[in-house]
C-alpha positions, 0 to 999 in steps of 0.5 A, a space after each residue: 499500499 502507498 503511503 500516505 502524503 501529507 503533502 499532497 498538492 489540491 487548490 488553495 483557497 486563492 485559487 478556489 475564489 478566483 475560480 467563483 468569481 470568474 464562473 460568477 462573472 460569466 453567469 452574470 454575462 449569459 444572464 445579461 444575453 438572455 435578458 437582451 435577447 428576451 427584450 430585442 424579441 419583445 421589441 420586435 415582435 411589438 414592431 412587428 404586430 404595429 407594422 402589420 396592424 398599420 398597413 393592414 387598417 390604412 389598406 382597409 380604409 383607403 379601399 372602403 374610403 376610395 368609393 365614398 359618394 360613389 352611385 351607378 343608376 346604370 349599374 345593371 346590378 343596382 336594386 331598383 325597388 325605389 326611385 334611383 335618381 332621387 337616391 343617386 342625388 342624395 348619395 353623390 351630394 353626401 359622400 361623407 354622412 353627418 348626424 342629422 342627414 336621417 332623421 330617425 336615426 340621427 346619431 349616425 353620422 361623422 363627428 370630431 371628438 372631444 378634446 382629442 378624443 376619438 373621431 367617428 367617420 361615417 360614409 355613403 356608397 352604392 356596394 353589395 354589402 355593408 362594412 361587416 360584409 352583410 347583405 342586409 336582406 338583398 340578393 347575392 350580387 346585388 347592389 345597394 345604398 350602403 351607409 358605414 360608419 367607423 368608430 373606436 369603441 374603448 381601444 377597439 376600432 370598430 365598423 357598423 353598416 346600415 341599408 340606406 333606404 332603412 335610414 331614410 325611412 323607405 325600407 324595414 330592416 332585414 337579415 342581419 341589419 341589427 346595426 350592431 357592431 363588428 371589430 375591424 382592429 384592436 389596439 388603437 390608442 387614438 383615431 382622427 380624422 380630417 376632411 378636405 373639402 373644395 368649393 367652386 363657387 368661391 375658388 373659380 377652381 374645377 380641379 376638385 383639389 382640397 382648398 383646406 382640411 377640416 374637422 366634422 365640426 365644421 362640415 356643417 357649415 361648409 356643406 351648405 355654402 356649397 362646398 363638397 369634401 372630396 378627402 379624407 386624411 386620418 391618422 391611426 395610433 396603434 400600440 404593440 403587443 408586448 411589454 417594453 421598457 421605455 426611458 422615455 415616454 413618446 409624444 404624438 401629434 395627430 393630425 391638429 390634435 394637441 400631441 399625447 402622450 401614452 402612459 403604457 410601456 409599449 411600442 406605439 406607432 402613428 399611420 396617416 394618410 390622406 384619401 382622394 374621394 375620387 367620385 366626389 372629385 370628379 362631381 365637383 370636376 363636373 360642375 360649372 363655376 
């Protein structure tokens, strides 16, 4: 048997302490990398969600608002149960609906939010379905007078659709016309709208170009003075779906409103666009000065 060597070597206390210190430093570095990766992943997810939502809502609203004021009395798909000539005159002259345009439904229409609150916008057009995809009792492929209203409920952008003939008291509501709203987009922090108008009589210009942009509460006076809405400008502030630590709170200015600073620790992104109402613009071009 080999005799015990009381001088056998091992790790000294200093070496052990150095090893432990190095291990702690490496562990701290790994944790920092993991935390950084987690923050980066949340930031990327939040940025991706807001970008995707922004592209979606801008595209959808642009496609739907472009049709405001559309009415073709010669369209073979148009339902002719009512006087389509009179109906055409109403739709083409009311591409943007205001509260009071329909006596029995006085609350339906575009409205300016108070002190920076969300706006509401309503448009009129000829279509096969309303903004919810409902035919409202009409046959497949048949077109009719539609009114679509867009508004924010809480932090959700919604729309509700109407049969214009029901609003005018010419028809009884049929089918899905419960006037209930359907969700278009979640995580909407703020929604603002302005309206570009022109006035041939005042400007002597038949181009149909907007002379100014105003809010919904200014439209009654403008329309009463032979003005017409030919463009809609929208601004939507969207919130990301993941919490992100921020060193400072950013501010966002939506159109004519006072800048706002969201309190949530989320990534926010502002989307804006201006949509020409080509049907209303063409109508104004055809008017004689």
